[in-house]
Every structure is written in C-alpha cells, then in structure tokens.
Residue, then its C-alpha position, 0 to 999 in steps of 0.5 A: m889638897s897638896n901640901i906643896v908649895f911655891k914660892a913667889p914667881p918671879v916679876d916676869f911671871i907679872e903682867t905690869g903697868k896695868k892701871t884697872h882692874e883696881h876692884l880685883i885688887a883690892d879684893k883681899a877675902g877674894f884673892e885669898k879663896l882664889a889662891e886656895i883653888v890655885k893650890d887645890l888645882t895646881g899647888i902654887s902656893l901664892p901669898n896674899n901680897e899686893k903684887n900676887r894680887t896684883l898678877m891675879a887680876g892681870r890674868v884673870h881678867s879676861l877671863m872674868t870678862k869671857y864668861q861674865y863675872k864682875t866679883y870674884a867671888e862669882l868666879v870662886t862659886k863657879l870653880m867650887s862647882g867643879n867646871k873642869t872647862l872653866q878649871e883649864s881656863f884659869i890655871s891656864c891664866l896663871t900659867t908662864n908661857t916664856t919660851h922660843f926655838f933653839r933657847e939655851g942653844v948650846h943644849y942642842d948642840v949638847l943632843k946632837k953629839y949624844l944623838q951621834e953617839r949612840m948611833a955609832v954603837r946602834e941603829f935605834t932598829t930594835s928598840s925605840f929612843r925615847v925623849w920627853c920633854s916636862a915643860a913644852s909650853s907652846g911647842q918650840e923647845p919639842y919641835s927644836m929637840l925634833m929638828t935637832l935629831l932629824s937634821n943629824g941623821f935620826p932615822i925619821d921613823r915614827q917605831a923609831l922614836e918615841f917623842l912625850a912633849t907634857d905640860i900643865d896648861l891644856e890650852i897651850l898643850k893645843k897651841a902646841s900641837q897646833a904648831v903655828y907659829t909668827e915670823e917674830e916667834v921663828k927668827t931663831v930658827p936656822p933658814e934652813l930648819k926653817q925651809a925643810y921642817f914648816q910650811v909658809f902661809k902667807d896673806k896681806t898683812h902676815t906672815s906664818y909658820k906651820v911646822l909640817p904634818q909629817f913632823r907634828k905627828m911624831i910628837n906626842f902632847a899630854r897634860f902631864n903636873l909636874i907637882q901632883d902626876k905620879p909617872a907611870f911610863k912602861e919604861k924610862f926614857d933616853v932623853i928628858f928636858c926640863r928647863n926654865v920652869l924649875i926656879y917657881f918652885e920652893k928648892e925642896v920641891s925642885t929637887a922632889v922634883i928633879d929626882m922623880l926625872i932621874s928615877q925616869l932616865k934610862p942610865g946613860g940618858l941625860l937631864f937637861l935643866g935650865h941654864v939657871e937651875t944647876g943649883l938644884l941637883k943634890n941627886k947622887n944618881v947623876r954626872p954633870i956632862s956640860h952646863a946644866v946637862y947631866k947622865k945618869v950614871 
C-alpha cells in the first residue's frame, strides 16, 4: 500500500450543481472503503468530508450505472475482486483532465528558442532528441509540443525524435492516441498549424479535427504513474513537460516527483512546470531560465 498522500483536490476537480446521488453522498462507510481503494491504486488520499463525498458520488455514478451497481458496497466488492478493466475505469472517473492546445503559450516560445539553439550546434543525425510529456491527458499538450518542434525546423524523421507521452489514465490516453478534437477544442490552434497538421471531418451538425497519421505516429503514448512508477528509461531526455499536475500532490510529494523528473534530464535539458507550481522546486541541479522553466546544470 502506498504511503504517499495527496491534498484535497481544488474546487475545479469537483462536479458541482448535481442534486442527485444523495444516497451515495450519505454513504460515509462506503466512501471510506472506496477511498482506501483509490489510495491503493493511485496514491491519492481523499479525506472523508462532504466535498470529497460529493466528488466521489458525481464521478462514479455513470460507472455504477454502466455496470448496474446500486450501492458502493457492490462497487467495492467488484473492485476488490481484481477486475483490471473496472479498476482502470474507476481511476479514469477520478482523474482531472483540464487541458487545451498551446496552454501557457510562453512555454512554446521557450521550446522554440531551445530547439533553434540546439539545431545551431547539431542536426540530430547522430543522436535522438528525446521528449517526455509526463501528464499528457487527452493529447493537446504533446501535440502542441510536436507542432512547435516541426513547424520550427525540426527534421520530420521519426528516428531523430523520440517522443513519449504518459498519463495515469488509460481511457484518456486512448483519446490522445486517436487525436480527434472538436471545433471548440482546436480554437487555440493557429490557422496555419490547423491546416498543416489536421484533417477536417464535417457532417450536418459537427466539425471535427483529427491529427494526421504521419504526426500521430511520432508520439508514443504509455501509462505512467508519477507517484508509484519508477522510471526505467535507457536514456535521459532533452525536454520534460510536467505541467499543472503537481498542484494535486502534497508539497513533499511534489518535490519528490520533481527530483525524479530532473534525474531523467540530460545536462542542459529543460524541465517545464505549470506557472503556479514554481514554488515547489527546491532542486539545486537546475537553474531557472524563464517562468516555470528550468535547465539542468
């Protein structure tokens, strides 16, 4: 059992405005058992309070409806049986996936400048440029990174680029690998990039955008738990993005995750954190080069 705990999720982690599921919200004993399972599976600690009971009820209700479970006791029994599919769906229910293309856009300017500096001294022909997006969610962040690299001169050669995108949520990783987005979701993509990197599908009522296959195949999506999994990568990374996920961790856990990420950087490599996460970094092996961007020394 993990001994790592998370702080209570921020307000935007909670589904609000739902007046149903009162019987689930009132089931304090059932919540306790589910909270124990959450902690075992992910390391997340959810104190037994009304906010978290409301969160749990709102998030798992659709899952319980799907499997026709009437009570938390039924869900607990099935989760404890070791049903991996159900466990993954349960994790997915409790995972926050707030993201959009080119979020915190100044970071992509820094990535562009870093790429240009690297290309000035080598052409990525003898060794790979390795990138890790460690909280990929539904794919907007890694595809934003990829478009930034390719549209600024990085050679379109899969052998030159090794791009890993990970998340704890298998269901959201499936969406990321499929790379289909609504018109609303791509509104922050510049028109020239939208034209170059997406295929458009239209029907009578909807327009959708799908990343072209030659670009989708350049990113490898995989599950990775930042809290529990130990990295076993053969080589270090040139760039690591880990943005807007550390805010869900206790401070000491965030520090441990950051130290792990820095250990996976090459000398001179860059670590990108969320703009609100800068106070969490205490590691002396990096120096700041921009807001929430750090270079390994």
